[in-house]
N, C-alpha and C positions, 0 to 999 in steps of 0.2 A: 504494500500500500504506500503510495506516494504521499508525502506530507506537504500540503499546500500552505499558504500563508495563514489561512483561517484556522486550520488544524494546529499549526505550530503555535499560534496565539493562545488557543484553548489549552493546549498541553502546558505551555509556559505558565499561564495563569493558575491552572489547577495545581501545578507543581509548587508554585510559590505559596498558594493557600495551604497546601498540605504541610509544607515546612513551617510556615508561620503558626499553624494550629498546633502542630505536634511539638515543636522545639522552641518556639518563641512566644510564650504566653504573655500577653500584654498586661494581665492583672497582677503580675508579680508572684504568682504561685510557682510551685516547684516545676522545673522542666521535666518532660518525659524522658527518662534516661534511656529506655529501650522499649521497642515495640514487642520484643520477644522475650519471654521468661521461660527458662527451662524448668522441668519438673523439680530437679534437684535444687535449683536456685529458689524456686517457689517455696519448697519445704523449709529451707534455711531462713528465708525472710519471715515466714510465719513463726518459726521458732524464736527468731530474734525479737519479733514484735511481742510475743507472749512474755519473753524474758524482760524486755524493757517495761512492759505494762506491770508485771509483778514487782520489779524493782522500784518503779515509780510509785506504785501504791504503797509499798512499804515505807518509802521515803516520805510520802504525804502523811501517813499515819504518825510517823515519828515527829515530823515537823509540827503537826497539829497538837500533839501531846506536849512538846517542848514549849510551844507558844502558850498553850493553856496554863502550863505550870508557871511560866514567867509572869503571866497576868495575875495569877493567884499570889505569887511572891510579892509583886508590886503592891497589890491591895493589902496584903498582910503587913507590909513594912510602912506604908504611907497612909492607909485608910483611917487610922485612929486619930490623925491630926490634920488640920487644914494647912495647906501650903502657904508660904510667904513669898512675896515678890522680893527678888534680890539674888543673893548667891545661891547656886544649886545646892540642894540638900543631898549630900553624898553619903551613902551607906556602903560599908565594906563587909564582905562575907568574913566570917571569923578566921578562915584559913588563908586570907590574903596577907603575906608577910609585910612587915613594917616598911621595908625598903621599897616594895612595889607601891604601897600606899603613898609614900612621899613623892615618888616619881609620877604617879598618876595625877596627884593634885597639882604638881608643877606643870605637867603637860596640859592639864585642863585650864590652868590659869593663863598659860601662854596662848592657847587657842582663843580664849575669850578676850585677851588683851589686844588682838588684832582688830577688834570691833569697838574702838574707843568708848563712845557713849552708848553704843548699841549692844548693851548687855545688862543683865539684871532687871529686865522689864517684865519678866513673867515668872510663873511658878514651875520650877523644874526639879525633879528628883532623879538621882543617879544611883544605880545599884552596880557594884563592882564585885565580880566573882572571878575565880580562876578555873582553868580547864583541868579539873580533877574528877575523880569518880564521885557519884552522888548517892547518898543514902535515902532510900524510900522505904518507910515502914521497917527500918532496920535492915533492909536488904541492899547490898552493895551492887549498884548497876554499872555496866560499862559506860564509857564516856558517851554522852548523848551528842547527836549530830556529829558523828565522827568525820564527816566531810569537812567540817570546820575546825577540827582538833588541831592544836598547834598554831592557831592564828588568833590575832586580836579581832574580835567581832563585836557588833553592836546591833541593837534593835530598839525601836521606839514604841511607846504605848501612849495613846491619846489621853488627854486629861479627862477625868470623870470624878464624880463624888466619891467613888470607891478608892481613888488615889489622892484624895484631899485636893482635887482640882489641879494636881501637878501633871505635867507632861513627864513621863518617866522613860529614861533610857537605861537599858541593861547592857553593860560592857563586860565581855569575857576576856580575861588576860591569859595568855598561854604560859605554861611553865617550861622548865628545861632550857635548852639552847634557843628555842623559838621565842622565849620570853626575855631575851637579852635586853630589850629596850626598857623592860620594867624592873630589872634586877640591878645589882651593883655594876658600876661602869667597868667595861672591859679595857684593861691596860690604861685606865684613867680617862678613856674617851667614851662619854655617854652616847648611846644610840638614840637617834631621833624616834620619838613616839609616833605610832600611827594616828591618823586623824580622819574625819572630825569626830571627836569623842562624844559630843552631844547629839550626833545623828540629827534626825528631824526635829528634836526638841530645841535645837539651836535657834530655830525661827521663833519659838515661844520665848526663849531667853532674850532674843534681840528685840522682838516687836510686841511682846505681851500676848494677851488673849486675842485670837482672831475673831472676825465676825462669825455669827452662828452658821451661816451657809458655807463659808469657807472652811470652818472647822469640820462640818459634815463632809465636805469634799475630801479633806485630808484623811478623815477617818474611813470613809467608804473606799477610797483608793489605797488604803493601808500605806500611806506616806510615799506612794510610788514616785511622785514628782517632787517630793520634799525630803530627800534623804541627806540632809546636812547643810547647815549654813555656817561657814567658817572663814569666808574670805570677803574682803572689800576691794581686792585688786583683781586684775584680769586673770582668768584661769589659763591653764596651759592650752596650747592650740591642739585640737584633736582632729582637724580636717585631714581626710585621707585621700580624697579623690577630687579631680578637677571637674568632672562631668558625670552626669547620671542620665542613662538613656531608657526610654520606655520599654525596649525589647532586650535590655541587658539582662543576662542571667545573674540574678542577685538573690542571695538567701536572706531576704528581709520580708517583713510583713507587707501585704498589698497596700495597707494604709500609708506606708512610707511613700510609695509611688503616687498614690492619689493626693497626698498632702503636697508633694512637690509639683503636682499638676494643678495646683490652685483649688483644691477641695478643702475649705476651711474646717468642715466637720471632721474630715479624716485627720486633720492636724490636731484638733482637740482630742479626738479619740486616741491618737498616738501619745499625746501629752499625758493622758490619764491611764495609759497602759492597756487600752482595750484592743484586743487582737481580732483579726478577721477569721471568719469560719473557713476560709479557703485553705488555711494552713492546717496541717496535721500536727498539733502540739501534743505528741505522746507524753511529753514530760510535764504537761500541765497538771496541777494538783487534782487528784481524784477524791480527796477528802476535804470537806469544807473547813477552811481555816478560820480561827477565831477573828471576829471583827475588831477593828481598832488597834491592831498591833502589826508592825511591819515585819517582813521576813528578816531572818538573821543574815548579816552580810559582813564580809571581811573588810577591815580597815587597812590602809597602806601608809607607808612612810612618805612616799612622794605625793605631790599635790595632785589629787585626782580631778577628773573632769567634774564640773559642778552639776548639781541637779537642775532640772528645768526651772524650779522656783528660784534657785540661787542665780540662775541666768537672768531672771527678771529683775532681781535686786541689782545685779551688775549693770543692767541696761538703764533702769530708771533712777537708781540711787536709793539709799536707805530711807530718806525722808519721804519720797513719793511712794515707795513700796509700803511703808508703814500705813499710809492711807488705803492702799489696796488691801493689805492684810486685815485691817480692822473694818473694812466696809461691810455693811449688812447684806450686800448683794452677793451672788455667786462669783467665783473667781473670774470667769471669763467676762462678765459684765463689769466687775470692779476694775479689771485691767483696761477695758475699753473706755470707761469713764475717765480714767486717769491719763491715758495715753492717746486716745482717739484712734487706736488701732485694735483690730480684733486679736483675740488670743491665737487664732489660727494663723494670722499673718506673722506673729512673733515666732511661733513654732516653725513655720516654713522657713523663716530666716535662719534659725539655728540648724535646721535640716540641710539647707542649701550650703551653709558653712561646712557642715560635716561631710556631706556626700557630693556636693557640687551642683551645678546648674542643670535643671531638667531639660532634656531634649526629647520632644515627641516623635522619635524615630528610632531606627536600628542603631545598634552599637557600632560606631565607625572605627573599630580597631583594624590593624593591618590584616589580621586573619579574615575577618568578615568581609572586608573590601576585596581581598584577593579571591576568596571563594565566590563572591558575587560576580566579579569580572570574569573568572574562569567559567562560571555557569552561563553567563551571557554569551561568551565566545563559543562555548560548546553548542548552545542552542542555535546561534547564528550559523555555525558550520553545518549543523544538521539541516537547517533550512536551505542552505545553498546546495547541499549534497542531494537531498531528496525532494526539494520543492519543485513545482512546475514552473518551467521557464518558457518564454515564447520561442517558437522555432521559425527559422527563415525558410520559406518554401523553395 
């Protein structure tokens, strides 16, 4: 069968649509790795899926248990007295050595000193414990949250009447070699302490009690966008890419792409940590986590990238942010009232800085350009070889 121009056009269009549908999903979901799955590979993948699901369920159960236990400890320590505005109310576990207590208080003071007058404006409680075995009803348990063992970690609990209206942060200090920053100086040289020690409670310390709706936002999102306020200077530059393309193979949430493509609601969803259903989050929690408490996270010695809420402070300054924080309106409306910009526009600016400018087209890398040109050349050669050409009688 000879290929005329019309047939060649239909074949080329169908081929491009097939490639675009199978390998270049515009919504940011995972690309199709292969059209063919061998029986052996299928069995292995099913086994891996079951293994991941079981491991994730176990991790979710443990995480929910530890979070519930931490809430109970915070209420037990702080629920009997009302919090006071001023210095954080720090409570040490009995087995925290004196040297670690001194270093912790010094590090906490240095962290807060970076915020001149923006400290001591809220009610904050701090619980400091060390990474050791725990006794429950007289039974010695293995270290909880072993994934975080040997690291300085923190988690924040929103204020409530059960905590004396304090925002409570629980800090776990490591022991042994990993706890060098909290022990005696090594060769006379003290190690820098990880930060920010106050976690999300740093905003309460700096700006006091937030408006009711903003407090609800922080609680509902479990401090997702408010994981620490410790800087008034520019954060380290985290930009990784110069450009971002609609058809680029990228392992990110689809909301990232829609946000960069000027969808303000997708930007706000990204700000609040809401993921798209198009992704298969096998590692998402399978057990409901307690409300009003953040996940446990590791602290680092280097200056980390700031949280989204911290970025707003850096953009507008502490004085204007204080008005946003204490506004009776929801966070997105309070931000608009103060800046004249939507929260989506702000998030898109940070995303553009991080991932680059959005381009509504294919990824123009040397590989894709080369393959495209070769495909065009091949199709052109086939058209010349098999196409109908006029004949001279």
